[in-house]
C-alpha positions as CSV (number, residue, x, y, z in Angstrom):
1,X,-26.6,-32.8,53.3
2,X,-25.4,-34.5,50.3
3,X,-21.8,-33.9,48.8
4,X,-23.2,-31.9,46.1
5,X,-25.6,-29.7,48.4
6,X,-22.5,-28.8,50.6
7,X,-20.2,-28.0,47.6
8,X,-23.1,-25.8,46.2
9,X,-23.2,-23.9,49.5
10,X,-19.5,-23.5,49.4
11,X,-19.8,-22.0,45.9
12,X,-22.5,-19.9,46.8
13,X,-20.7,-18.4,49.9
14,X,-17.2,-18.0,48.1
15,X,-16.0,-14.7,47.0
16,X,-17.0,-14.5,43.4
17,X,-14.3,-14.2,41.0
18,X,-13.2,-12.0,38.2
19,X,-11.5,-12.5,34.7
20,X,-8.5,-12.6,36.0
21,X,-9.2,-15.6,38.2
22,X,-11.1,-17.9,35.6
23,X,-9.6,-19.8,32.8
24,X,-9.5,-17.9,29.6
25,X,-9.6,-21.4,27.5
26,X,-11.0,-24.8,27.8
27,X,-8.2,-26.6,26.1
28,X,-9.9,-27.6,22.8
29,X,-9.1,-27.1,19.6
30,X,-10.2,-24.3,17.1
31,X,-12.8,-26.4,14.9
32,X,-11.4,-25.2,11.5
33,X,-9.0,-23.0,9.9
34,X,-11.7,-20.4,9.0
35,X,-13.0,-19.4,12.2
36,X,-10.0,-16.9,13.0
37,X,-9.9,-15.2,9.6
38,X,-13.8,-14.9,9.9
39,X,-13.3,-13.1,13.2
40,X,-10.7,-10.9,12.1
41,X,-12.8,-10.0,9.0
42,X,-15.8,-9.3,11.2
43,X,-14.0,-7.2,13.5
44,X,-11.8,-5.3,10.8
45,X,-15.2,-4.1,9.1
46,X,-17.1,-3.1,12.2
47,X,-14.7,-1.2,14.1
48,X,-14.8,2.3,12.3
49,X,-18.9,1.8,13.1
50,X,-18.1,1.2,16.7
51,X,-15.9,3.9,16.8
52,X,-18.5,6.5,16.0
53,X,-20.7,4.8,18.3
54,X,-18.3,4.8,21.0
55,X,-16.2,7.9,21.1
56,X,-15.1,7.4,24.2
57,X,-13.9,3.9,23.5
58,X,-16.1,2.2,25.8
59,X,-17.2,-1.2,23.9
60,X,-15.4,-4.6,23.9
61,X,-15.3,-7.5,20.9
62,X,-14.7,-11.0,22.0
63,X,-13.3,-13.6,19.8
64,X,-13.8,-17.2,21.1
65,X,-13.7,-15.7,24.2
66,X,-15.5,-17.5,27.3
67,X,-18.6,-15.6,28.9
68,X,-19.0,-16.7,32.5
69,X,-22.7,-16.9,33.5
70,X,-22.7,-19.2,36.6
71,X,-20.3,-20.4,39.2
72,X,-19.3,-24.2,38.5
73,X,-16.6,-26.6,39.3
74,X,-14.6,-26.9,36.7
75,X,-15.0,-22.9,36.2
76,X,-15.0,-23.9,32.3
77,X,-18.6,-25.5,32.7
78,X,-20.1,-22.2,33.5
79,X,-18.9,-20.7,30.2
80,X,-20.1,-20.3,26.8
81,X,-17.8,-19.2,24.1
82,X,-19.2,-17.3,21.1
83,X,-17.0,-17.5,18.0
84,X,-17.7,-13.6,18.0
85,X,-19.5,-11.1,20.4
86,X,-20.0,-7.3,20.8
87,X,-20.8,-5.6,24.1
88,X,-21.8,-2.1,24.2
89,X,-20.7,0.5,26.9
90,X,-18.0,-1.2,28.5
91,X,-14.6,-0.4,28.8
92,X,-12.0,-2.4,26.6
93,X,-9.7,-3.1,29.6
94,X,-10.5,-3.9,33.2
95,X,-8.0,-2.0,35.7
96,X,-5.5,-1.5,32.8
97,X,-5.5,-5.2,31.9
98,X,-6.9,-6.7,28.8
99,X,-10.0,-8.9,29.2
100,X,-9.4,-12.6,29.6
101,X,-13.1,-13.5,29.6
102,X,-16.3,-11.6,30.3
103,X,-17.9,-12.3,33.5
104,X,-21.5,-11.5,34.0
105,X,-21.7,-11.2,37.4
106,X,-19.0,-8.8,37.5
107,X,-20.7,-6.7,34.6
108,X,-23.5,-4.5,33.7
109,X,-24.3,-5.2,30.3
110,X,-25.0,-8.2,28.3
111,X,-23.3,-8.5,24.9
112,X,-25.4,-7.0,22.1
113,X,-24.9,-9.8,19.7
114,X,-23.3,-13.0,19.2
115,X,-22.2,-15.0,16.5
116,X,-21.3,-18.7,16.0
117,X,-19.4,-20.4,13.1
118,X,-20.9,-24.0,13.3
119,X,-18.5,-26.4,12.0
120,X,-21.0,-29.2,11.6
121,X,-24.7,-28.8,10.8
122,X,-25.6,-26.0,13.7
123,X,-27.5,-28.8,15.8
124,X,-24.9,-27.6,18.9
125,X,-25.6,-23.9,18.6
126,X,-29.7,-24.5,18.2
127,X,-29.3,-26.5,21.3
128,X,-32.3,-25.6,23.6
129,X,-31.9,-27.8,26.4
130,X,-32.4,-26.3,29.5
131,X,-30.4,-26.3,32.7
132,X,-32.3,-28.4,35.3
133,X,-31.2,-29.5,39.2
134,X,-32.4,-32.2,41.1
135,X,-31.6,-31.8,45.0
136,X,-29.1,-29.3,44.1
137,X,-27.2,-31.7,41.7
138,X,-27.1,-30.8,38.0
139,X,-28.8,-33.4,35.7
140,X,-28.8,-31.6,32.2
141,X,-25.8,-30.1,30.3
142,X,-27.8,-26.5,29.1
143,X,-27.5,-25.8,25.5
144,X,-25.8,-22.8,24.2
145,X,-28.9,-21.5,22.8
146,X,-30.6,-21.8,25.8
147,X,-28.0,-19.6,27.6
148,X,-27.9,-17.2,25.3
149,X,-31.8,-16.7,25.4
150,X,-32.9,-17.4,28.5
151,X,-29.8,-16.7,31.2
152,X,-27.4,-14.1,29.5
153,X,-30.3,-12.8,27.2
154,X,-28.2,-11.6,24.0
155,X,-30.8,-9.6,21.8
156,X,-29.1,-10.9,18.6
157,X,-27.9,-14.3,18.0
158,X,-26.4,-15.4,14.8
159,X,-25.5,-19.1,13.4
160,X,-23.3,-19.3,10.3
161,X,-23.1,-23.0,9.1
162,X,-19.8,-23.0,7.3
163,X,-20.4,-26.2,5.1
164,X,-23.6,-24.8,3.5
165,X,-22.7,-21.1,4.2
166,X,-26.4,-20.7,5.5
167,X,-27.1,-18.0,8.0
168,X,-29.6,-18.1,10.8
169,X,-30.1,-15.1,12.7
170,X,-32.2,-14.6,15.9
171,X,-33.7,-11.3,18.1
172,X,-34.9,-11.7,21.4
173,X,-38.6,-10.7,21.4
174,X,-39.7,-10.9,25.0
175,X,-38.2,-14.0,26.8
176,X,-37.8,-15.7,23.4
177,X,-35.7,-15.9,20.2
178,X,-37.5,-15.2,17.2
179,X,-36.0,-16.1,14.2
180,X,-35.9,-13.2,11.4
181,X,-36.5,-13.2,8.0
182,X,-33.7,-11.8,5.5
183,X,-34.3,-8.6,3.5
184,X,-34.8,-8.7,-0.1
185,X,-31.0,-8.6,-0.5
186,X,-30.7,-11.7,1.8
187,X,-29.2,-10.0,4.6
188,X,-30.3,-9.3,8.2
189,X,-30.7,-5.5,9.6
190,X,-29.0,-5.2,13.0
191,X,-30.9,-2.3,14.2
192,X,-28.9,-0.9,17.3
193,X,-25.8,-0.8,14.9
194,X,-27.5,0.5,11.8
195,X,-25.7,-2.3,9.8
196,X,-26.9,-5.4,7.9
197,X,-25.0,-9.0,8.2
198,X,-24.9,-11.5,5.4
199,X,-22.7,-13.6,3.6
200,X,-20.2,-12.7,0.8
201,X,-18.2,-14.5,-1.3
202,X,-14.5,-13.1,-2.4
203,X,-11.0,-13.4,-1.3
204,X,-9.8,-12.5,2.3
205,X,-6.3,-13.4,3.7
206,X,-5.7,-15.5,0.6
207,X,-8.9,-17.5,1.0
208,X,-11.6,-17.7,-1.5
209,X,-14.4,-18.4,0.8
210,X,-18.3,-17.6,1.6
211,X,-17.7,-15.1,4.4
212,X,-20.0,-13.2,6.8
213,X,-19.9,-9.6,6.2
214,X,-21.2,-6.2,7.3
215,X,-22.9,-3.7,5.4
216,X,-24.1,-0.4,5.9
217,X,-28.2,0.6,6.1
218,X,-27.7,1.8,2.5
219,X,-26.5,-1.6,1.2
220,X,-22.7,-0.6,0.8
221,X,-20.1,-3.5,1.9
222,X,-18.1,-2.5,4.8
223,X,-14.6,-2.7,3.7
224,X,-11.8,-3.9,5.5
225,X,-8.7,-1.7,6.5
226,X,-6.8,-3.0,3.5
227,X,-10.0,-2.3,1.0
228,X,-10.6,1.0,2.3
229,X,-7.1,1.8,1.7
230,X,-6.8,0.3,-1.9
231,X,-10.0,2.5,-2.8
232,X,-8.2,5.6,-1.2
233,X,-5.2,4.8,-3.1
234,X,-7.3,4.5,-6.3
235,X,-9.1,7.6,-5.8
236,X,-5.6,9.3,-5.3
237,X,-4.1,7.9,-8.2
238,X,-7.4,9.0,-10.6
239,X,-7.2,12.6,-8.5
240,X,-3.7,12.4,-9.4
241,X,-4.1,11.6,-13.4
242,X,-7.0,14.1,-13.3
243,X,-4.8,16.8,-12.1
244,X,-2.0,15.7,-14.3
245,X,-4.5,15.8,-17.4
246,X,-5.8,19.0,-16.3
247,X,-2.0,20.7,-16.1
248,X,-1.4,19.4,-19.4
249,X,-4.6,20.9,-20.9
250,X,-3.8,24.1,-19.6
251,X,0.1,24.0,-20.4
252,X,-1.7,23.3,-24.2
253,X,-3.8,26.2,-23.9
254,X,-1.1,28.7,-22.6
255,X,0.9,27.7,-25.5
256,X,-1.7,27.9,-28.2
257,X,-2.2,31.6,-26.5
258,X,1.3,32.6,-27.0
259,X,1.3,31.6,-30.4
260,X,-1.7,33.5,-30.9
261,X,-0.2,36.4,-29.5
262,X,3.0,36.0,-31.1
263,X,1.1,35.9,-34.6
264,X,-0.9,39.0,-33.3
265,X,2.2,41.2,-32.8
266,X,3.6,40.0,-36.1
267,X,0.6,41.3,-37.9
268,X,0.5,44.5,-36.0
269,X,4.5,45.0,-36.8
270,X,3.3,44.4,-40.6
271,X,0.4,46.8,-40.6
272,X,2.8,49.5,-39.1
273,X,5.1,49.1,-41.6
274,X,2.4,49.8,-44.1
275,X,1.8,53.0,-42.1
276,X,-1.4,51.9,-40.6
277,X,-1.9,52.1,-37.0
278,X,-3.4,48.7,-35.8
279,X,-5.0,50.2,-33.2
280,X,-7.2,52.4,-35.2
281,X,-9.0,49.1,-37.1
């Protein structure tokens, strides 16, 4: 038996590790300064939607977090780390601990959607190279597109090429990804979430950029917490201003009524002084 075959046998017989026993980082640097703000923006805007979909709180969001799909040595070779992904119907904590990674052989559900923010031209994110073995020895490194499509089977996969601000969205159709066409507004409906994914130009965390954002099914941009607070504050200010104007108008009307009443009283007194009962008029 070859050394590779012996090692493969040892791995297959060993107890399967969980998220606390697997590395939560491969030691590489974040590829650009937009990645973390972009992940934060997506999470910030979609949280209210997910809270409505999952009133029990059972969902998980991963941001540059490893999805382990096979056992390898070193372990990191058996993981892919989407820049952002969402998994429905799983607890955000495991045994009271924050998830360090997402381990497919310990979970019931695959992510519903995974997003990659491509620093290059997207070639790595579109890599369909399959995993091939010869006599139990691995001879190819599988491409992440192939892993998401054929192994993890993530229903929605999006590639955002930062340099060109272009977005591609794929939907798992049977066993293969089919690239979706955008709607007339240039966005991509994500049916299970009842939202749309698209590109928005604006300022977030002091960066003026093209960003991935969510819209609701009616075409309204889903706000960040800060944007929602600003809208609420503006609405409250407008309501206060309207109330102040209404109070001012009521005060003016009351003052006019008092003046008219005083005038009527003086007229009545004048008529009485002339021997005329104003009630008989």
